[in-house]
C-alpha positions as a printed NumPy array, in Angstrom:
array([[ 19.918, -14.813, -12.815],
       [ 16.494, -14.645, -14.18 ],
       [ 13.881, -13.053, -11.745],
       [ 10.122, -13.175, -12.44 ],
       [  8.268, -10.614, -10.013],
       [  4.56 , -10.334,  -9.529],
       [  2.913,  -7.027,  -7.746],
       [ -0.884,  -6.451,  -8.373],
       [ -1.396,  -3.307,  -6.685],
       [  0.086,   0.47 ,  -6.491],
       [  1.989,  -0.041,  -3.302],
       [  3.243,  -3.391,  -4.994],
       [  4.578,  -1.36 ,  -7.94 ],
       [  6.222,   1.248,  -5.617],
       [  8.088,  -1.6  ,  -3.486],
       [  8.75 ,  -3.761,  -6.496],
       [ 10.679,  -0.467,  -8.112],
       [ 12.889,  -0.349,  -4.966],
       [ 13.602,  -4.034,  -5.01 ],
       [ 14.374,  -4.14 ,  -8.632],
       [ 16.923,  -1.242,  -8.147],
       [ 18.589,  -3.265,  -5.313],
       [ 18.58 ,  -6.539,  -7.354],
       [ 20.212,  -5.051, -10.52 ],
       [ 22.866,  -3.423,  -8.154],
       [ 23.521,  -7.118,  -6.184],
       [ 23.51 ,  -9.098,  -9.476],
       [ 24.985,  -7.49 , -12.763],
       [ 23.517, -10.229, -14.733],
       [ 19.973,  -9.619, -13.432],
       [ 17.364, -10.391, -16.105],
       [ 13.871,  -9.323, -14.587],
       [ 10.225, -10.042, -15.763],
       [  7.616,  -8.595, -14.086],
       [  3.828,  -7.845, -13.387],
       [  3.527,  -4.286, -11.767],
       [  3.111,  -0.762, -12.839],
       [  4.791,   2.68 , -14.131],
       [  7.423,   2.619, -11.509],
       [  8.775,  -0.847, -12.049],
       [  8.825,  -0.336, -15.768],
       [ 10.94 ,   3.005, -15.095],
       [ 13.464,   0.724, -13.676],
       [ 13.986,  -1.585, -16.292],
       [ 13.064,  -5.149, -17.178],
       [  9.979,  -6.163, -19.284],
       [  6.494,  -5.462, -18.17 ],
       [  4.06 ,  -8.449, -18.839],
       [  1.091,  -7.1  , -17.26 ],
       [  0.034,  -3.695, -15.433],
       [ -1.711,  -3.945, -12.376],
       [ -4.489,  -1.725, -13.275],
       [ -5.923,  -5.096, -15.074],
       [ -5.602,  -6.78 , -11.593],
       [ -7.009,  -4.747,  -8.962],
       [-10.506,  -5.901,  -7.807],
       [-11.492,  -4.633,  -4.335],
       [-14.112,  -6.392,  -1.921],
       [-15.532,  -9.854,  -1.582],
       [-18.598,  -9.167,  -4.05 ],
       [-16.313,  -7.272,  -6.587],
       [-14.066, -10.4  ,  -7.073],
       [-16.937, -12.698,  -7.817],
       [-18.206, -10.209, -10.479],
       [-14.695, -10.2  , -11.926],
       [-13.866, -13.951, -11.568],
       [-13.24 , -14.959, -15.502],
       [-10.889, -11.906, -15.61 ],
       [ -9.152, -13.24 , -12.682],
       [ -9.148, -17.128, -14.111],
       [ -7.748, -15.945, -17.521],
       [ -5.002, -13.965, -15.461],
       [ -3.818, -16.897, -13.986],
       [ -3.584, -19.123, -16.818],
       [ -1.693, -16.582, -19.007],
       [  0.745, -15.897, -15.971],
       [  1.347, -19.447, -15.626],
       [  2.256, -19.755, -19.473],
       [  4.375, -16.718, -19.439],
       [  6.292, -18.02 , -16.456],
       [  7.079, -21.358, -18.257],
       [  8.183, -19.767, -21.332],
       [ 10.438, -17.395, -19.542],
       [ 11.906, -20.108, -16.982],
       [ 12.898, -17.764, -14.195],
       [ 15.434, -18.956, -11.562],
       [ 13.002, -17.793,  -8.831],
       [  9.757, -15.925,  -8.57 ],
       [  9.461, -13.237,  -6.042],
       [  5.791, -12.43 ,  -5.029],
       [  4.874,  -8.897,  -3.521],
       [  2.026,  -9.129,  -1.541],
       [ -1.415,  -9.181,  -3.374],
       [ -2.115, -12.803,  -1.739],
       [ -5.296, -13.81 ,  -3.499],
       [ -3.477, -14.078,  -6.897],
       [ -0.099, -14.772,  -5.612],
       [ -0.701, -17.71 ,  -3.451],
       [ -2.471, -19.529,  -6.365],
       [  0.648, -19.015,  -8.535],
       [  2.952, -19.897,  -5.972],
       [  1.158, -23.274,  -5.242],
       [  1.563, -24.269,  -8.874],
       [  5.106, -22.993,  -9.171],
       [  6.426, -24.895,  -6.213],
       [  4.98 , -27.973,  -7.628],
       [  6.842, -27.24 , -10.895],
       [ 10.114, -26.987,  -9.004],
       [ 10.565, -23.327,  -9.335],
       [ 11.649, -21.463,  -6.36 ],
       [  9.072, -19.246,  -4.662],
       [ 10.192, -16.257,  -2.43 ],
       [  7.446, -13.979,  -0.731],
       [  8.246, -10.29 ,  -0.191],
       [  5.863,  -8.373,   1.976],
       [  3.912, -11.452,   3.12 ],
       [  0.116, -11.804,   3.129],
       [ -1.54 , -10.418,   6.312],
       [ -2.826, -13.888,   7.556],
       [ -2.353, -12.403,  11.219],
       [ -5.395, -10.211,  10.137],
       [ -7.85 , -12.864,   8.554],
       [ -7.261, -16.352,   6.905],
       [ -4.822, -17.426,   9.353],
       [ -5.371, -20.793,   8.045],
       [ -3.219, -19.805,   4.952],
       [ -0.125, -20.639,   7.15 ],
       [  0.111, -23.999,   5.963],
       [ -0.048, -23.247,   2.187],
       [  2.467, -20.509,   3.033],
       [  4.846, -23.135,   4.79 ],
       [  4.157, -25.554,   1.871],
       [  4.359, -23.233,  -0.937],
       [  7.018, -20.776,  -0.246],
       [ 11.17 , -21.331,  -0.116],
       [ 11.507, -17.673,   1.831],
       [  9.638, -15.22 ,   3.478],
       [ 10.307, -11.637,   3.832],
       [  8.224,  -9.638,   6.208],
       [  8.149,  -6.185,   6.871],
       [  6.235,  -5.692,   9.846],
       [  7.899,  -6.087,  13.426],
       [  5.321,  -8.374,  14.884],
       [  5.224, -10.709,  11.947],
       [  8.33 , -12.367,  12.86 ],
       [  7.08 , -13.503,  16.276],
       [  3.782, -14.337,  14.446],
       [  5.285, -16.854,  11.87 ],
       [  8.051, -18.014,  14.381],
       [  6.746, -18.463,  17.481],
       [  3.198, -19.174,  16.829],
       [  3.79 , -21.166,  13.484],
       [  7.241, -22.454,  13.338],
       [  8.156, -21.199,  10.203],
       [ 11.278, -19.056,   9.993],
       [ 11.232, -15.727,   8.299],
       [ 13.257, -12.623,   7.772],
       [ 12.489,  -9.376,   8.95 ],
       [ 13.975,  -7.162,   6.942],
       [ 12.413,  -3.441,   7.892],
       [  9.639,  -1.747,   6.093],
       [ 10.105,  -0.476,   2.633],
       [  8.269,   2.585,   2.969],
       [ 11.11 ,   4.137,   5.067],
       [ 13.355,   3.766,   1.767],
       [ 11.054,   5.066,  -0.546],
       [ 10.343,   8.192,   1.643],
       [ 14.165,   8.674,   2.562],
       [ 15.383,   8.324,  -1.113],
       [ 12.787,  10.873,  -2.55 ],
       [ 13.875,  14.301,  -3.801],
       [ 12.21 ,  16.828,  -1.757],
       [ 10.673,  19.868,  -3.489],
       [ 10.16 ,  23.339,  -1.947],
       [  6.753,  24.316,  -0.632],
       [  6.657,  27.628,  -2.974],
       [  7.491,  25.585,  -6.101],
       [  4.898,  22.73 ,  -5.095],
       [  2.274,  25.406,  -4.782],
       [  3.319,  27.266,  -8.216],
       [  3.486,  24.235, -10.184],
       [  0.316,  22.53 ,  -9.103],
       [ -1.581,  25.919,  -8.962],
       [ -2.352,  25.859,  -5.621],
       [ -3.573,  28.488,  -3.154],
       [ -1.836,  30.387,  -0.322],
       [ -3.221,  28.066,   2.109],
       [ -2.495,  25.374,   4.762],
       [ -3.084,  21.82 ,   2.776],
       [ -5.509,  19.273,   3.813],
       [ -4.56 ,  16.133,   1.87 ],
       [ -7.37 ,  13.847,   0.816],
       [ -6.198,  10.358,   0.087],
       [ -9.118,   7.986,  -1.063],
       [ -7.505,   5.129,  -2.489],
       [ -6.205,   3.581,  -5.616],
       [ -9.347,   1.821,  -6.871],
       [-12.5  ,   3.083,  -8.568],
       [-14.753,   1.284,  -6.153],
       [-13.226,   2.55 ,  -2.896],
       [-12.511,   6.245,  -4.43 ],
       [-15.966,   6.695,  -5.418],
       [-17.312,   5.664,  -1.833],
       [-14.928,   7.896,  -0.126],
       [-14.719,  10.918,  -1.749],
       [-18.224,  12.166,  -1.499],
       [-17.812,  11.987,   2.343],
       [-14.22 ,  13.1  ,   2.828],
       [-15.18 ,  16.218,   0.902],
       [-18.539,  16.882,   2.629],
       [-16.649,  18.856,   5.372],
       [-14.836,  21.409,   2.899],
       [-17.044,  24.053,   3.589],
       [-16.292,  23.787,   7.634],
       [-12.649,  24.649,   6.847],
       [-12.461,  27.706,   4.682],
       [ -8.941,  28.816,   5.619],
       [ -7.661,  25.366,   4.292],
       [ -7.392,  24.057,   0.955],
       [ -8.46 ,  20.421,   0.357],
       [ -5.91 ,  18.672,  -1.97 ],
       [ -7.109,  15.021,  -3.627],
       [ -4.181,  12.815,  -4.449],
       [ -5.037,  11.199,  -7.599],
       [ -3.718,   7.69 ,  -8.102],
       [ -1.507,   6.537, -10.926],
       [ -4.03 ,   3.651, -11.977],
       [ -6.734,   6.289, -12.766],
       [ -7.413,   8.739, -15.526],
       [ -7.868,  12.526, -14.58 ],
       [-11.483,  12.377, -16.274],
       [-12.769,  10.036, -13.343],
       [-11.739,  12.408, -10.933],
       [-13.664,  15.605, -12.286],
       [-16.907,  14.824, -10.911],
       [-15.185,  15.428,  -7.416],
       [-13.924,  18.892,  -8.288],
       [-17.017,  21.178,  -8.777],
       [-16.633,  22.112,  -5.328],
       [-14.855,  25.573,  -4.232],
       [-11.534,  25.003,  -2.399],
       [-10.867,  21.731,  -3.522],
       [ -7.786,  20.912,  -5.892],
       [ -6.458,  17.725,  -7.69 ],
       [ -2.735,  16.599,  -8.222],
       [ -1.948,  13.269,  -9.795],
       [  1.133,  11.071,  -9.264],
       [  2.349,  13.185,  -6.471],
       [  1.515,  11.902,  -3.068],
       [  4.584,  11.946,  -1.431],
       [  5.057,  15.768,  -2.602],
       [  1.514,  16.591,  -1.32 ],
       [  2.047,  14.99 ,   2.196],
       [  5.325,  16.495,   2.685],
       [  3.717,  19.924,   2.49 ],
       [  0.408,  19.022,   4.354],
       [ -0.954,  20.291,   7.728],
       [ -3.348,  17.201,   7.938],
       [ -4.858,  14.376,   5.968],
       [ -7.996,  12.438,   5.229],
       [ -6.817,   8.993,   4.497],
       [ -8.436,   5.75 ,   3.373],
       [ -7.414,   2.796,   5.155],
       [ -4.216,   0.985,   3.599],
       [ -0.482,   1.572,   2.934],
       [ -1.488,   5.309,   2.729],
       [ -1.733,   5.26 ,   6.468],
       [  1.561,   4.464,   7.453],
       [  2.767,   6.527,   4.304],
       [  0.972,   9.704,   6.137],
       [  2.37 ,   8.766,   9.324],
       [  6.148,   8.688,   8.442],
       [  5.781,  11.8  ,   6.658],
       [  4.609,  13.194,  10.256],
       [  1.313,  14.468,   8.915],
       [ -1.662,  14.146,  11.349],
       [ -4.449,  12.006,   9.888],
       [ -8.111,  10.766,  10.333],
       [ -8.363,   7.066,   8.846],
       [-11.523,   6.605,   6.882],
       [-13.263,   3.37 ,   5.664],
       [-16.642,   2.702,   3.848],
       [-17.292,  -0.269,   1.878],
       [-20.029,  -1.928,   0.121],
       [-22.687,  -2.94 ,   2.692],
       [-22.272,  -6.787,   1.601],
       [-18.749,  -6.798,   1.656],
       [-18.391,  -5.035,   5.061],
       [-20.941,  -7.444,   6.561],
       [-18.666, -10.181,   5.44 ],
       [-15.495,  -8.677,   6.396],
       [-16.443,  -7.758,  10.086],
       [-17.582, -11.381,  10.677],
       [-13.954, -12.985,   9.626],
       [-11.678,  -9.967,  10.64 ],
       [-10.858,  -9.969,  14.354],
       [ -8.187,  -7.214,  14.459],
       [ -9.033,  -4.314,  16.857],
       [ -7.82 ,  -1.646,  14.296],
       [ -7.832,  -1.486,  10.434],
       [ -4.734,   0.975,  10.257],
       [ -1.63 ,  -0.244,  10.111],
       [ -0.347,   2.704,  12.24 ],
       [ -2.311,   1.663,  15.072],
       [ -1.544,  -2.278,  14.103],
       [  1.882,  -1.468,  14.825],
       [  1.474,   0.564,  17.986],
       [ -0.895,  -1.774,  19.316],
       [ -3.04 ,   1.107,  20.624],
       [ -5.274,   3.751,  19.045],
       [ -2.773,   6.389,  18.   ],
       [ -4.962,   7.575,  14.8  ],
       [ -8.719,   7.778,  14.934],
       [-10.44 ,   5.271,  12.614],
       [-13.872,   6.543,  11.229],
       [-15.355,   2.912,   9.821],
       [-18.591,   2.398,   7.854],
       [-21.522,   4.53 ,   9.397],
       [-19.103,   6.132,  11.647],
       [-17.561,   7.928,   8.712],
       [-19.575,  10.709,   8.064],
       [-19.662,  14.33 ,   7.746],
       [-20.299,  15.086,  11.393],
       [-17.676,  12.959,  12.628],
       [-15.011,  13.883,  10.269],
       [-15.5  ,  17.359,  11.222],
       [-14.85 ,  16.842,  14.864],
       [-11.801,  14.696,  14.258],
       [-10.383,  16.712,  11.495],
       [-10.643,  19.864,  13.909],
       [ -8.793,  17.95 ,  16.538],
       [ -5.553,  17.539,  14.354],
       [ -5.366,  21.148,  13.814],
       [ -5.288,  21.989,  17.632],
       [ -1.533,  22.294,  18.759],
       [ -1.366,  19.887,  21.759],
       [ -3.383,  17.163,  20.108],
       [ -0.902,  17.64 ,  17.161],
       [  2.404,  17.539,  19.287],
       [  0.945,  14.15 ,  20.934],
       [  0.358,  12.464,  17.785],
       [  3.572,  13.368,  16.228],
       [  5.649,  12.258,  19.317],
       [  3.565,   8.724,  18.785],
       [  4.608,   9.061,  15.045],
       [  8.593,   9.267,  16.218],
       [  8.129,   6.168,  18.269],
       [  6.136,   4.335,  15.134],
       [  9.098,   4.945,  12.921],
       [ 11.531,   3.565,  15.235],
       [  9.547,   0.234,  15.615],
       [  9.844,  -0.494,  11.688],
       [ 13.711,  -1.312,  11.583],
       [ 15.047,   1.852,   9.816],
       [ 16.392,   2.046,   6.209],
       [ 17.587,  -0.605,   3.844],
       [ 14.849,  -2.95 ,   3.529],
       [ 14.881,  -3.132,  -0.396],
       [ 18.773,  -3.667,  -0.08 ],
       [ 18.468,  -6.093,   2.711],
       [ 15.766,  -8.312,   0.672],
       [ 17.75 ,  -8.211,  -2.671],
       [ 21.108,  -9.657,  -0.873],
       [ 18.964, -12.238,   1.009],
       [ 17.31 , -13.282,  -2.637],
       [ 20.676, -13.408,  -4.376],
       [ 22.478, -15.354,  -1.42 ],
       [ 19.759, -17.867,  -1.183],
       [ 19.767, -18.696,  -5.081],
       [ 23.59 , -19.073,  -4.775]])
């Protein structure tokens, strides 16, 4: 069968690559064409457009890039018609994917959504479009099944969280080898995960690195995003005791003592690696003012949302400053605080449904096409 997959971000590329592996195992005749990134490209299939060309963050940034977004939508529709797939599998990235799904459904093309949009956070009125435009929905967070089925009467499949698979299947590297290969120091590591888009990286790194001098017995290591070139990060590497590693975030987390993490999927990844973290977010003033008026969630990190309580500290907007970061990071280095946090991480992982999300989803997709 022919599968057209659309992933528009780094996290979608990761989960899309694992889904593709599972589809190839489930369907020997799978023909896959996709929008994604380097991880998906490594698996096989045909890459149409890289997510680097698609990632625009924030309300204001989207407005400034409307022409590019419209052109991408037109191109995508034409490419789908030329390929004539048996199904389109959408991975997250709702702003773009829901527009394509509405059009595709009207054309009679089967539409499956893997990693559903977070309408429980905002734009809950999108539920009518989801019920209208998608044949199948595969959700990855435990509370999402109740949200869709009990609150909105739309049957979905809870498949578990694909991050557990991604972490479980990775090849571990010894700490000595990791330090040697990346020319690091013999000091405990504080991982710095500033995000994947230029706008957020620029906002976050300056404040995250403002505490470096307060922790001379640790080394700070920036996790470079695969979507950005090294040259972009050079401006942040002039401070002593700051290092940089590209495309090795999981290796970095597996050997880190603590982490400073920009809100997003990385907050959950860090927790699953059992690394104590402080969650940070600082957007443009205009985008933040709009967001806080329409998003009613108590928390911004997936860790706290899944646990339904504050497990990890969140420093948002003006609270995300040098003073607060120093206080919270110091707490993460205290044995008692670490022990309590790691116990909560174990409970978190148990809520996510165990391994096999990619395989479960691939089986359901193929079964629903038969």
